[in-house]
Backbone bond lengths (Angstrom), bond angles and torsions (degrees), N, CA, C in turn:
res aa  C-N    CA-C-N  psi(-1)  N-CA   C-N-CA  omega(-1)  CA-C   N-CA-C  phi
1 M - - - 1.435 - - 1.531 110.47 -
2 F 1.336 115.62 -45.79 1.464 120.87 178.15 1.519 110.77 -63.78
3 S 1.336 116.95 -38.48 1.465 120.63 -178.73 1.525 111.12 -69.19
4 N 1.345 118.77 -33.62 1.471 120.96 176.75 1.526 110.99 -64.10
5 K 1.329 116.15 -42.39 1.468 120.09 178.36 1.521 110.03 -65.83
6 L 1.316 115.69 -39.50 1.456 120.36 179.23 1.534 110.68 -64.26
7 L 1.335 117.00 -41.09 1.464 121.26 177.66 1.529 111.21 -64.73
8 K 1.330 117.02 -42.75 1.460 120.58 178.46 1.531 110.12 -62.60
9 L 1.321 116.06 -44.45 1.453 121.06 179.72 1.532 110.65 -63.05
10 A 1.330 116.83 -42.07 1.465 121.19 178.01 1.529 109.89 -63.72
11 G 1.323 117.44 -39.57 1.463 122.03 177.81 1.523 111.62 -63.04
12 I 1.325 116.16 -40.76 1.467 120.88 178.62 1.528 109.63 -64.47
13 F 1.345 116.42 -46.30 1.462 120.33 179.84 1.526 111.38 -63.39
14 L 1.314 117.34 -38.77 1.461 120.91 178.22 1.529 110.41 -64.53
15 T 1.312 116.92 -42.77 1.466 121.07 178.44 1.524 110.51 -62.17
16 L 1.322 116.67 -45.16 1.462 121.12 179.14 1.528 110.94 -63.24
17 Y 1.332 116.40 -39.54 1.458 120.77 179.41 1.530 110.58 -63.32
18 V 1.325 117.01 -46.03 1.468 121.61 -179.93 1.526 109.77 -63.01
19 L 1.321 117.02 -42.30 1.457 121.55 178.10 1.526 111.06 -61.79
20 A 1.322 116.71 -45.21 1.464 121.27 179.42 1.533 111.11 -63.57
21 M 1.322 117.11 -38.71 1.468 120.21 178.90 1.529 110.96 -66.23
22 N 1.352 116.93 -39.21 1.464 120.23 178.16 1.525 111.18 -63.75
23 V 1.326 116.80 -41.57 1.460 121.02 177.95 1.524 109.72 -64.18
24 A 1.318 117.28 -45.08 1.464 121.30 -179.87 1.526 110.81 -62.46
25 L 1.322 116.88 -39.47 1.469 120.73 179.28 1.518 110.59 -65.41
26 A 1.330 116.65 -43.29 1.461 120.62 179.61 1.521 110.76 -63.52
27 E 1.322 117.64 -40.14 1.460 121.51 -179.41 1.523 111.85 -71.91
28 S 1.314 116.63 -27.37 1.462 119.14 -177.06 1.521 113.13 -84.16
29 M 1.353 117.15 -4.29 1.461 118.81 177.72 1.521 108.45 -56.51
30 D 1.266 115.90 137.74 1.451 122.06 -178.43 1.527 110.57 -59.96
31 R 1.332 116.92 127.34 1.459 122.50 -179.59 1.521 110.80 -57.00
32 A 1.308 117.16 -40.37 1.466 121.35 -179.47 1.527 110.95 -62.26
33 T 1.319 116.78 -36.99 1.459 120.43 178.39 1.522 110.11 -63.31
34 L 1.325 116.13 -44.41 1.462 119.86 179.05 1.527 110.80 -63.30
35 E 1.331 117.04 -41.53 1.456 120.81 -179.25 1.526 110.95 -65.46
36 K 1.317 116.73 -39.12 1.462 120.38 -177.19 1.527 111.80 -71.26
37 Q 1.344 117.15 -18.28 1.454 119.99 177.91 1.529 111.27 -71.79
38 A 1.335 116.90 -23.58 1.457 121.11 177.93 1.532 109.07 -77.32
39 T 1.312 116.65 146.49 1.454 122.93 179.71 1.531 109.98 -66.11
40 L 1.324 117.10 134.82 1.451 121.66 178.66 1.525 109.10 -70.71
41 A 1.314 116.31 126.78 1.462 121.69 -178.52 1.523 110.69 -96.57
42 L 1.312 115.35 152.34 1.465 123.48 174.17 1.524 113.34 56.25
43 G 1.295 117.37 26.73 1.464 120.78 178.96 1.522 112.97 59.76
44 G 1.326 116.12 22.63 1.460 120.60 179.52 1.516 114.25 89.06
45 Y 1.330 117.91 0.37 1.466 120.53 177.53 1.526 109.86 -72.05
46 D 1.313 115.98 146.79 1.460 123.61 175.80 1.526 107.86 -73.83
47 A 1.321 117.66 116.03 1.467 122.35 -175.85 1.518 112.76 -59.93
48 T 1.306 118.12 -29.96 1.463 120.62 -177.29 1.522 112.60 -77.66
49 T 1.321 118.26 -25.18 1.466 120.62 -175.79 1.524 113.12 -73.88
50 Y 1.323 117.83 -17.20 1.461 119.89 175.83 1.533 110.12 -59.44
51 F 1.307 116.59 -28.03 1.458 122.11 -174.43 1.532 112.77 -94.52
52 N 1.326 117.87 5.02 1.463 123.04 177.28 1.517 109.53 -93.50
53 L 1.307 116.47 157.39 1.460 120.78 177.01 1.523 111.66 -64.57
54 S 1.331 116.43 -29.52 1.469 120.22 -178.46 1.523 112.73 -75.35
55 G 1.318 118.52 -14.10 1.456 121.99 176.63 1.516 113.94 89.67
56 A 1.334 114.84 179.22 1.463 122.15 -175.08 1.517 111.88 -65.24
57 K 1.317 114.45 137.90 1.466 121.15 178.17 1.529 109.15 -132.55
58 Q 1.332 114.92 149.28 1.468 120.43 176.54 1.526 109.39 -67.81
59 G 1.337 116.74 137.42 1.450 121.47 174.04 1.519 109.70 -84.06
60 N 1.332 115.96 -178.05 1.464 119.03 175.43 1.521 109.94 -136.64
61 D 1.322 115.31 164.65 1.467 121.64 -173.75 1.528 113.82 -65.93
62 A 1.312 117.92 -14.71 1.468 120.25 -177.63 1.522 111.62 -69.49
63 F 1.350 117.47 -27.39 1.464 121.50 -177.94 1.525 108.41 -126.98
64 Q 1.330 115.61 110.99 1.462 120.55 -174.37 1.522 111.14 -134.82
65 A 1.321 114.33 162.31 1.466 121.57 171.23 1.514 107.04 -149.79
66 V 1.319 116.34 146.31 1.457 121.34 173.41 1.519 106.81 -112.71
67 Y 1.325 115.69 124.31 1.463 121.68 -178.05 1.518 108.45 -137.97
68 H 1.315 116.90 123.52 1.469 123.48 -177.72 1.526 112.45 49.92
69 G 1.332 116.10 44.32 1.464 121.52 175.53 1.512 115.24 76.95
70 K 1.323 117.34 5.92 1.459 120.48 177.89 1.520 109.37 -117.21
71 R 1.320 114.61 145.05 1.468 121.32 -177.22 1.523 108.86 -102.25
72 Y 1.322 115.00 125.73 1.458 122.44 179.68 1.521 109.57 -110.00
73 L 1.331 116.13 140.55 1.454 122.47 177.57 1.532 108.63 -109.27
74 F 1.333 115.82 151.99 1.457 120.83 -177.99 1.519 110.34 -134.69
75 T 1.329 115.74 156.64 1.456 120.94 -179.87 1.523 111.90 -82.96
76 S 1.341 116.89 -18.84 1.463 119.82 -177.66 1.528 110.34 -153.80
77 E 1.308 114.70 164.02 1.467 120.35 176.54 1.530 109.86 -65.36
78 E 1.320 116.76 -34.03 1.470 121.10 178.77 1.533 110.17 -61.58
79 N 1.335 117.13 -45.45 1.465 120.83 178.82 1.526 111.33 -66.69
80 Q 1.312 116.32 -37.44 1.465 121.55 177.22 1.535 109.13 -59.64
81 Q 1.325 116.57 -42.77 1.460 121.43 -178.99 1.531 111.50 -70.48
82 K 1.336 116.77 -37.71 1.472 120.35 176.33 1.523 109.85 -57.97
83 F 1.324 115.19 -46.39 1.461 120.78 -179.83 1.526 110.33 -63.23
84 A 1.320 116.82 -43.90 1.463 120.92 -178.22 1.533 111.09 -61.88
85 N 1.326 116.77 -33.85 1.461 120.48 -178.89 1.523 113.29 -72.26
86 N 1.335 117.78 -28.98 1.464 120.67 -178.86 1.524 110.28 -159.76
87 P 1.329 117.86 74.22 1.476 120.07 -174.35 1.522 113.78 -61.20
88 T 1.326 118.33 -36.94 1.468 119.22 -176.08 1.528 112.38 -65.14
89 Q 1.315 117.74 -23.85 1.460 121.51 178.23 1.528 111.03 -63.48
90 Y 1.322 117.10 -30.00 1.464 121.52 -173.31 1.527 114.13 -102.41
91 L 1.308 118.00 -9.47 1.464 120.14 -176.76 1.522 110.84 -76.55
92 P 1.339 116.97 145.37 1.469 119.62 178.53 1.527 110.94 -70.45
93 Q 1.309 114.32 151.74 1.464 120.55 175.64 1.529 109.50 -67.14
94 F 1.291 116.57 154.46 1.461 123.77 176.86 1.523 112.53 60.98
95 G 1.315 116.88 29.96 1.457 121.04 174.81 1.517 114.51 63.07
96 G 1.323 117.21 22.01 1.462 120.69 179.73 1.516 113.96 85.88
97 L 1.331 117.00 8.69 1.467 119.87 174.75 1.523 108.81 -79.57
98 C 1.305 116.27 159.10 1.458 121.76 177.34 1.532 108.75 -64.85
99 A 1.328 116.16 120.40 1.461 120.90 -177.87 1.524 111.32 -61.22
100 H 1.323 117.17 -40.19 1.464 119.63 -178.25 1.535 111.85 -70.51
101 S 1.309 117.78 -32.56 1.473 118.73 178.62 1.531 110.91 -64.45
102 L 1.318 117.22 -31.25 1.463 120.35 178.01 1.526 111.37 -67.00
103 V 1.331 116.80 -30.78 1.463 121.02 175.82 1.522 109.05 -59.95
104 M 1.320 116.14 -37.13 1.466 122.11 179.79 1.529 111.61 -89.36
105 E 1.345 116.27 12.42 1.463 124.14 178.38 1.524 112.83 60.26
106 K 1.337 114.62 39.57 1.464 121.46 175.21 1.514 107.32 -125.47
107 E 1.306 116.10 152.91 1.464 120.67 177.44 1.523 108.44 -115.46
108 V 1.331 115.43 103.43 1.460 122.62 -176.54 1.521 108.11 -121.85
109 S 1.321 116.86 132.24 1.468 120.67 177.45 1.522 109.66 -63.44
110 A 1.321 115.20 137.43 1.461 120.82 -177.95 1.519 111.10 -87.12
111 N 1.308 115.22 161.37 1.454 123.10 171.64 1.528 105.96 -89.64
112 P 1.335 119.21 115.71 1.461 120.40 -174.50 1.531 114.03 -65.13
113 A 1.307 118.03 -10.44 1.464 120.93 177.58 1.531 111.64 -85.65
114 I 1.338 118.08 -12.02 1.463 121.75 -178.58 1.525 107.30 -114.18
115 Y 1.303 115.91 111.25 1.459 120.51 -172.12 1.526 110.92 -153.59
116 T 1.311 114.54 170.78 1.454 121.51 170.97 1.525 107.83 -147.10
117 L 1.315 115.63 154.35 1.459 122.01 175.09 1.518 107.64 -110.49
118 Q 1.319 115.93 130.49 1.459 121.27 177.22 1.512 108.49 -137.83
119 Q 1.314 115.48 121.35 1.464 122.50 179.99 1.523 111.39 51.43
120 G 1.328 116.02 43.46 1.459 121.94 176.40 1.519 115.06 74.58
121 K 1.328 116.87 12.72 1.468 121.19 179.10 1.515 109.52 -117.22
122 L 1.329 114.68 145.37 1.455 122.39 -177.19 1.526 110.30 -98.33
123 Y 1.329 115.64 123.67 1.461 122.39 176.62 1.518 107.72 -118.91
124 M 1.320 116.23 135.71 1.467 121.75 -178.85 1.516 110.04 -116.01
125 F 1.349 114.19 157.99 1.461 120.12 -175.49 1.518 110.94 -137.43
126 V 1.311 115.42 157.42 1.458 121.32 -179.57 1.529 110.95 -78.60
127 S 1.334 117.37 -27.13 1.466 121.06 -177.87 1.526 109.94 -153.37
128 E 1.336 114.78 167.55 1.471 120.15 175.76 1.529 110.26 -63.05
129 E 1.319 115.90 -37.48 1.465 120.52 179.10 1.532 110.91 -61.27
130 A 1.314 116.81 -43.31 1.468 120.56 178.53 1.528 110.41 -62.33
131 R 1.312 117.12 -40.99 1.468 120.33 178.92 1.530 110.54 -65.07
132 T 1.323 116.75 -40.08 1.468 120.87 178.54 1.526 110.63 -63.84
133 Q 1.324 117.02 -45.58 1.466 120.70 179.16 1.529 110.79 -63.23
134 W 1.314 116.78 -38.93 1.467 121.11 177.55 1.530 109.73 -61.24
135 S 1.301 117.01 -43.43 1.469 122.80 -175.74 1.521 113.19 -68.81
136 Q 1.328 118.54 -20.85 1.467 121.40 -178.48 1.529 112.21 -65.58
137 D 1.326 117.95 -32.26 1.474 121.26 176.13 1.527 108.19 -151.04
138 T 1.307 114.50 73.71 1.464 121.58 -173.15 1.525 112.61 -57.12
139 S 1.320 117.86 -47.62 1.471 119.12 -174.99 1.529 112.12 -65.38
140 K 1.330 117.50 -42.42 1.473 120.89 177.66 1.536 110.01 -64.27
141 N 1.335 116.60 -44.41 1.464 120.89 -179.42 1.525 111.59 -64.98
142 L 1.320 116.67 -38.10 1.462 120.58 179.52 1.528 110.91 -63.64
143 I 1.320 116.65 -40.97 1.472 120.58 177.84 1.525 110.02 -62.25
144 A 1.340 117.00 -46.70 1.469 120.92 -179.17 1.530 111.30 -64.58
145 A 1.331 117.04 -43.10 1.467 120.36 -179.71 1.518 110.76 -64.64
146 N 1.332 116.90 -44.16 1.470 120.88 178.66 1.519 111.30 -62.18
147 K 1.327 116.65 -39.67 1.470 120.64 179.99 1.531 110.36 -60.99
148 H 1.326 116.26 -47.66 1.474 119.71 179.92 1.529 110.39 -66.53
149 W 1.322 117.47 -43.35 1.461 122.20 -179.88 1.528 110.97 -59.79
150 M 1.329 117.25 -44.61 1.471 120.75 -179.51 1.521 110.72 -67.38
151 F 1.342 117.04 -40.04 1.463 120.83 177.96 1.526 110.29 -60.34
152 E 1.326 116.36 -48.79 1.461 120.37 -179.48 1.529 111.11 -65.85
153 S 1.332 117.47 -38.50 1.471 121.02 179.14 1.526 110.38 -63.74
154 E 1.333 115.69 -42.63 1.465 119.94 179.06 1.530 110.29 -64.37
155 K 1.328 116.36 -40.61 1.462 121.03 178.07 1.533 110.41 -61.61
156 R 1.353 116.49 -44.65 1.466 120.46 178.82 1.528 110.48 -63.34
157 H 1.336 116.50 -40.98 1.465 120.78 179.47 1.529 110.28 -62.14
158 E 1.331 117.16 -42.77 1.465 121.25 178.31 1.525 111.12 -63.71
159 Q 1.327 117.24 -39.52 1.466 120.50 178.86 1.525 111.02 -65.05
160 I 1.320 116.89 -41.68 1.464 120.81 178.46 1.518 110.08 -64.51
161 A 1.332 116.89 -44.18 1.467 120.94 179.19 1.530 110.59 -62.43
162 A 1.331 116.60 -40.41 1.461 120.38 179.36 1.530 110.78 -64.23
163 K 1.335 117.27 -40.43 1.465 120.42 178.10 1.521 110.60 -64.19
164 K 1.322 117.29 -40.69 1.470 120.41 178.63 1.525 110.70 -64.46
165 R 1.342 116.31 -42.97 1.481 119.71 177.33 1.517 110.72 -61.23
166 W 1.334 116.92 -42.37 1.452 120.71 -178.89 1.521 109.97 -62.04
167 K 1.340 117.40 -42.15 1.461 120.70 -179.23 1.522 111.30 -64.56
168 T 1.334 117.50 -41.61 1.467 119.59 -177.01 1.520 112.20 -80.43
169 N 1.316 117.32 -29.87 1.464 120.12 -177.17 1.527 113.63 -101.50
170 N 1.299 116.90 8.35 1.455 121.43 -176.52 1.523 109.37 -80.47
171 T 1.301 115.77 81.51 1.459 120.59 178.79 1.524 108.84 -119.95
172 V 1.293 115.46 155.90 1.460 121.32 178.56 1.530 108.18 -95.48
173 K 1.317 115.61 127.10 1.459 119.96 176.72 1.510 107.26 -111.87
174 L 1.311 116.39 123.32 1.459 121.63 -179.19 1.522 109.88 -93.19
175 F 1.301 114.81 141.44 1.459 119.98 174.70 1.521 107.27 -149.51
176 S 1.281 114.34 163.40 1.475 118.94 177.45 1.504 109.29 -143.73
177 F 1.339 115.48 161.22 1.463 121.24 -179.91 1.493 110.28 -100.97
């Protein structure tokens, strides 16, 4: 009887030990490894420098942040902190897609080195030509790009909601004739 209790107690301690070791192992994973697993955003450009008079500059690995699964690099700790305080202020419009391609109802990844600032917002483009075409009628193009972006966003939201409904309502109903 005493040996059964001792075995149960030893089993509990062994389980707790294994659990504690797993937690310690997870915590000891190198921070840099975790950061590098996130997708590099903006081609490594410092998101805050787009808003400086000197223009966009490449960040470096010494100053990083992970936001919504993307890894951002910064040129300084000060810029890293600016981003941390208000990341949405520095993010490009349309998720970094080419603003002009959205006018044509296409979703094309932008080149982070080709951009413009309008009313405190960052817009990126796939090419200099796209930026020039965008600039010819900015207000009309902005309306068209926003319309396509909102349509696609709503479609994505509906797809996500449908998947969630399917997961929760996915039950088997038996019947017979």
